[in-house]
C-alpha atoms as one frame of an Amber mdcrd trajectory, in Angstrom:
protein
 -11.625   5.190  12.788 -13.574   2.237  14.161 -16.655   3.312  12.200 -14.697
   2.877   8.958 -14.005  -0.723   9.867 -17.681  -1.660   9.993 -18.771   0.035
   6.789 -18.095  -1.169   3.247 -14.580  -2.341   4.115 -15.658  -4.855   6.733
 -16.251  -7.673   4.221 -12.918  -7.029   2.468 -10.951  -6.988   5.724 -12.755
 -10.032   7.107 -12.115 -11.975   3.880  -8.418 -11.048   3.886  -8.006 -12.040
   7.544  -9.928 -15.305   7.145  -7.986 -16.274   4.027  -4.672 -15.510   5.754
  -5.388 -17.731   8.747  -6.952 -20.547   6.692  -3.813 -20.782   4.532  -1.597
 -20.590   7.627  -3.604 -23.400   9.244  -3.284 -25.558   6.117   0.491 -25.114
   6.126   0.699 -26.089   9.800  -1.646 -29.080   9.603  -0.469 -30.533   6.295
   2.669 -32.617   5.929   4.945 -29.605   5.450   8.247 -28.549   6.933   6.430
 -26.579   9.630   4.666 -29.692  10.887   7.825 -31.784  10.724   9.654 -29.154
  12.788   6.875 -29.270  15.384   7.046 -33.058  15.552  10.807 -32.899  16.097
  10.374 -30.243  18.777  12.167 -27.616  16.686   9.864 -24.642  17.225  12.037
 -21.763  15.995  10.911 -21.783  12.348   7.190 -22.337  13.112   7.212 -19.532
  15.686   9.045 -17.130  13.357   6.640 -17.900  10.515   3.629 -17.438  12.815
   4.985 -14.094  14.081   5.598 -12.918  10.501   1.991 -13.729   9.610   0.754
 -11.904  12.727   2.886  -8.873  11.818   1.469  -8.826   8.283  -2.097  -8.915
   9.624  -1.391  -6.128  12.129   0.184  -3.947   9.431  -2.754  -4.671   7.140
  -5.240  -3.362   9.702  -2.997  -0.433  10.618  -2.796   0.734   6.988  -6.431
  -0.082   6.351  -7.784   1.898   9.314  -5.220   4.728   9.322  -6.075   8.245
   8.247  -4.352   8.477   4.835  -4.145  12.256   5.065  -7.714  13.498   4.797
  -7.917  17.239   4.244 -10.249  18.683   6.862 -12.060  21.895   6.057 -11.224
  23.418   9.444  -7.493  22.815   9.055  -7.469  24.276   5.573  -9.300  27.413
   6.667  -6.793  27.976   9.442  -3.783  27.586   7.160  -4.920  29.425   4.023
  -3.502  32.823   4.992  -0.205  31.321   6.127   0.079  29.298   2.924  -0.627
  32.282   0.724   2.045  34.340   2.498   4.652  31.578   2.097   4.047  30.796
  -1.572   4.723  33.261  -4.399   1.406  33.231  -6.251   2.914  34.628  -9.425
   4.821  31.460 -10.224   2.685  28.758  -8.642  -0.603  27.504 -10.161  -3.659
  28.614  -8.241  -4.920  26.055  -5.759  -8.091  24.345  -6.905 -11.455  24.484
  -5.199 -12.885  21.027  -4.545 -16.466  20.819  -5.751 -17.136  17.749  -3.618
 -15.679  18.781  -0.244 -16.345  22.490  -0.924 -12.765  23.258   0.106 -11.818
  26.747  -1.008  -8.187  25.716  -1.569  -7.260  22.102  -2.232  -3.572  21.501
  -1.355  -1.250  20.669  -4.228  -1.001  16.916  -4.955  -4.275  16.344  -3.097
  -7.238  14.697  -4.822 -10.816  13.970  -3.869 -11.579  10.257  -3.467 -15.110
   9.370  -4.514 -15.068   6.216  -2.374 -13.775   7.780   0.857 -15.613  11.068
   0.124 -12.638  13.156   1.278  -9.733  14.993  -0.295  -6.474  13.174   0.479
  -3.056  14.844   0.741  -0.479  13.521  -1.729  -3.124  11.160  -3.056  -1.683
   7.983  -4.562  -4.686   5.727  -5.162  -7.674   4.122  -3.485  -6.717   0.518
  -2.780  -9.614  -1.990  -2.782  -7.328  -4.527  -1.077  -7.212  -2.447   2.116
 -10.453  -0.545   1.351  -8.755   2.750   2.101  -6.895   5.491   0.298  -3.115
   5.499   0.125  -1.922   9.018   0.810   0.622  11.165   2.588   0.151   9.702
   6.064  -0.048   5.963   5.331   1.875   5.525   2.070   5.157   4.552   3.754
   3.337   2.069   5.976   1.591   0.659   2.916   4.983  -0.130   1.391   6.226
  -1.649   4.670   3.085  -3.780   4.734   3.663  -4.908   1.137   7.231  -5.904
   2.004   6.216  -7.919   5.091   3.284  -9.483   3.231   5.569 -10.470   0.360
   8.067 -12.083   2.752   5.260 -14.092   4.369   3.885 -15.155   0.970   7.282
 -16.205  -0.385   8.035 -18.153   2.793   4.652 -19.888   2.554   5.315 -20.664
  -1.104   8.709 -22.143  -0.225   7.197 -24.265   2.553   4.498 -25.686   0.287
   6.712 -26.232  -2.760   9.778 -27.706  -1.061   9.963 -31.082  -2.757  11.128
 -33.197   0.144   8.759 -31.847   2.782   5.902 -30.258   0.831   3.457 -32.992
   1.699   2.517 -33.580  -1.942   3.128 -37.310  -1.996   2.397 -39.524  -5.041
  -0.865 -41.476  -4.891  -2.243 -44.384  -6.843  -5.153 -42.498  -8.391  -5.860
 -38.861  -9.262  -8.951 -38.822  -7.059  -6.951 -39.991  -4.055  -4.172 -37.525
  -4.867  -6.608 -34.592  -4.915  -8.318 -35.863  -1.782  -4.993 -35.875   0.090
  -3.457 -32.746  -1.408  -6.434 -30.656  -2.534  -6.290 -28.082   0.255  -2.535
 -27.644  -0.100  -2.886 -27.268  -3.874  -5.558 -24.591  -3.399  -3.308 -22.793
  -0.912  -0.451 -22.933  -3.427  -2.583 -21.297  -6.122  -3.801 -18.512  -3.823
  -0.329 -17.828  -2.394   1.198 -17.860  -5.874  -1.296 -15.339  -7.254  -0.937
 -13.003  -4.271   2.855 -13.276  -4.450   2.859 -12.059  -8.065   0.521  -9.181
  -7.167   2.626  -8.199  -4.132   5.863  -8.244  -6.158   4.346  -6.034  -8.851
   2.831  -3.573  -6.371   6.016  -3.313  -4.309   8.191  -2.817  -7.382   5.897
  -0.164  -8.875   5.578   1.790  -5.635   9.297   1.717  -4.895   9.989   3.042
  -8.377   7.411   5.822  -8.028   8.719   6.754  -4.573  12.277   6.910  -5.939
  11.190   9.592  -8.440   8.746  11.280  -6.009   5.690  10.584  -8.117   2.305
   9.160  -7.146   0.237   6.603  -9.030  -2.384   9.253  -9.761   0.222  11.688
 -11.118   1.880   8.968 -13.207  -1.399   7.795 -14.767  -3.129  11.183 -15.159
  -0.221  13.525 -15.780  -1.854  15.094 -18.853  -4.955  16.081 -16.840  -3.263
  17.551 -13.748  -2.937  21.340 -13.850   0.488  21.577 -12.208   2.008  18.818
 -14.391   0.402  19.033 -17.818   2.602  21.976 -18.838   5.805  20.240 -17.720
   7.935  18.194 -20.073   7.405  14.443 -20.362  10.535  13.740 -18.330  10.161
  16.707 -15.971   9.016  16.207 -12.392   8.983  19.355 -10.221   9.007  17.265
  -7.025  11.976  15.024  -7.883  15.023  15.736  -5.680  17.073  12.684  -6.650
  16.672   9.043  -5.657  18.424   9.263  -2.273  16.660  12.446  -1.154  13.305
  11.153  -2.385  13.651   7.903  -0.442  14.946   9.713   2.657  12.096  12.229
   2.629   9.505   9.524   2.026  10.557   7.066   4.730  12.169   9.350   7.309
  10.344  12.705   7.189   6.993  12.373   8.945   5.289  15.717   8.470   2.866
  17.515   6.200   4.764  18.939   3.237   3.917  22.234   1.539   4.346  20.919
  -2.003   3.608  24.368  -3.381   6.977  25.553  -2.062   8.818  22.609  -3.625
   7.026  23.220  -6.906   7.926  26.915  -6.898  11.618  26.246  -6.175  11.941
  23.710  -8.978   9.835  25.486 -11.613  10.814  29.162 -11.396   9.418  29.873
 -14.845   6.034  28.256 -14.305   2.951  30.346 -14.766
């Protein structure tokens, strides 16, 4: 796990962490509501905001360094016979052989990631933001991270934009205005852009989770063997919004998707 941190993802993670704390420092040092609360001795809001930022950073590293559900050759070899005995082969598509990992049987909904160089269970996508795959084991934590990150971004945006205490005071000249407010303006732009991205990502992932579909399956449905013969509106893994959300957030175990597929597509070949 620690080796992953110091490979290609080190620069991405270091940049994210540095940017987070630089923006936080700007909001505390500039003439914002946080600073005014500190000057008045009202520390509740500054402490809560600081703790929210710390939580977002901790979740970022947890999701970034977590095993997303890598399929290990040893585990697959040990479970092949059990899997074959549990799944009716007549109605379920044959499991693929991964030409990269040399796995004899790639689990359903798994995909090989060229960046991570592993097959990932219930592969969703490889996220350059966290420099890690999003898969079966860390997908729920990825969504929790997005939610916490979005709350921190929106709070930061509110602090910087609040007219009375934003610290953007009128100046006599444009040069003086930018000299006084340049750092806060830059922070506003960065926070605004990341807020839009976080809103879009959170909304998309919550929608996909509610229908039990991954980003990879949604984008490449026509190329996936177990989905390309299904109807456009048919999803063999969809159990309804409530059950999908419950299974996703509350059931922490490896799922045999072949069984779910066989139950919901009895006429598949």
